[in-house]
N, C-alpha and C positions, 0 to 999 in steps of 0.2 A: 627646102632647106638647101638643098645641095648649094645651088646658086650664091644662096648669104648668105651662107656659115662655111662655106668652102672645104664642105663634107663631102665625102662617097658614099654611096648608095650603103655598102658594106657598114658603115658608120652610124649610119642612120638608123638601121635596121638594128644594131646592137644596142643605141641608145635606147628604141623603144621596149626592145626587150626587156631592156633594165628598168625603164620608168614601169612595164606594166608588170614584172617582179615586183617592184617596192608597193604598186599600188592594191597587188593582193597581199603582203604583208602586214599592210598597214588595215586591211580591212580586216585579215585574220584577227590581228590582235586587238584590234577594238571592238569586234565580237567574245572573243574569249574572255576578255576584263568587261564585259556588260554585266550588271549588277542581274542575280538572281532572287527571282522569292521562293523563301525558305517557308517551309510548313510549321505551324508552331507543334510542340509536342503535344502528346496528349494526355489529360490529366487522369491520372487511375486514384479512383476512390477506395478509399478503404471499404472494405466488408463489413456490413452491420453487423453489431454484437448479437451472438447466437448462430449464427450463417458462415459457416466454413466451406471452401471451395475441395470439393471431394474429398475424398477419406481422410486425407493427409489435414485438410481446412480442420475439421472437430478436434482432431487432436493439437493443432496449434494453439487453438485459440484457449482449449482446456490447458495448456501447459504455460499459456500467457497470463489467465485468469489466477493459476493458481500460485503464481509465482510474482502475483503484484507486489509489490511491496517491497520484494526482492529487488527487482529493476528500479522503482520509487525510493526504496531503501526505508518504506514506511508500513509494511509487513503487517495487517493485522496481530495485536496477541491475543493466545491464547491458554485457558487455562483447564487443567486438565483436574475432575471430579468423581469421585468413586460412588456410584448409585447401587446402593442396595435395598434390601428389605424384599418386600411385597410390588415390587414392579413386572412388566412382561420382559425389560432386556438389562437386567442388570448388567453392572461392570462399572469400567472407568470408562468415561468420555468425554471429550473435547468440545467446549464450547467458547465462545466469543468471550474475551474481556468483558466484564459488567451484567454477565449474564445473572440469570435469578434463579429462587430456586425449581419456579414453574420454567424455567426452559430445560432446566437439567429431566423434568419429570417427563417433557415430552419428547428430550432425547432416550431415556431408558425406554419407550413406547409406553406411557403412560401408568398408572396404580391399576391395581388387579382389581377386580368387583369385593365390594364387600371390606376393602380396606379402611380405615378410619385415618382423615386427615385432618381433622377439626384442628388441633393443634400445629396443625403443621404452616408455617408464615411461608407463603408462596412468592411472596414479592420482597423474601430479603436476599442482599446479593450474596454470591458464591464469591470464595477466593481457591487460588490456585493449591491443590493438593487436599481439599476439603474432604471428608465424605459423609453421604446423604443416606439415612438408614431409614425406609419410608414402613409405617406400621410397626415400629419396632423401637426398643431404647437408644437414643442418639449416643454414637461413640463420646469418649472424656475428651474433651476440647474440641469437638467438631463443629458447635453451634457457635453462632455469632451473635451477641445479646445485642439488644436495642437501646439505645440509650433511656433510663429509667424516666418514667412520667414526672412531670415536674420539675425536672433539671434541666440546666440551661447547657448544661454541655452531654458530649456522648461518652459512656464506657466503652474504654480500650478492646477491640477484639480478643479473643483468646487465643486464636489460630494468628500468628504471623502476618499482615498485609505485605502480599508483595509489590515492594517498589515499581516494577517493571512491569506488572500489569494490570493493578487496581485502577480504577476510575474515580473520579474526581470527587463521585456520592461516596466509594470506599474509603478513599483518602481521609475521607471527612467526619469519618468515626473516630478517628486518632482523637486522643485526649489532647485539647488546643492547637487542632487542625480546622481553621475552617474553609470555605469555600474558596477565597483568595491566595492561601496556602497552599492548599491542596491543588490549585492548578497550578502554582510555581512549581510544585514537586515534577506534575507531568510536564510543564514546558521545560526543566534540565533535561527529563527522560526523553524528551522529544529532540532536543538539541545533541545530546551526546548518546544517544541510541541506547539506552534503558540504564540501569544500576549495578557495575558490578563488586560494589560491598556496598555494607549498609553507612559507613563512615562518610561517602559521596552525600549522605546527606547534608553535611555540615557546609556544603557548597553551593545550596539552594535559597535562595535569598529570602528573610526571613525568619531561619533556622539558627538558633545560635548555643551555645554550649547545653544553657540548664534546660531549651526543649530537646535539644538531640538526647541529652540523659533521659529524658519523659520518654523517647520514640525509639530508641535503640535495641528495645529488648520486644518490641512490639510489631515491628517490621524487619523483613527479610530482603536481602537485591531481588 
């Protein structure tokens, strides 16, 4: 190379070192820029219902189950019923909306031995704020009479029906309210988060001024 290019030995050595350095840098750049395998993230499965992780897991599950409906916006409505008389655990008991007399008896620990319940309708729906006396005279205005036999319309309940907690069957007992209109009331309640006043009943599909006048004294928010 010295003879053909006219370079001195020192220049040849410097050129060779420069080429070697360039080769090293090229190899290093190629090595650091190569594709590397990436490990897929591990999938964390949710713990089955009823199983908590350690001491805090159980508390977290209880809190989550107790506040369903707050997170989802559809907490199950409750009613408060005062169960008295000859039961094992008298007092105010909270029950899910749509509960019957039989459910209130179970919540109160059952009827005491020897109590006559022949005239008690265990299948009757309960309303919020009702007082249920077992084995004694029923308080005035506490009973919700059924529709008279042989008539096509149901008699209105003596206790105002709660628009925010009543079921379709309970709303169906109101005069002039059938299953379809009762479902419209429940649908309106679901969309708007309940009733804040009885006047909102006017906004339900199928309820005009005349029907509202018949119902306003039989219902409450």
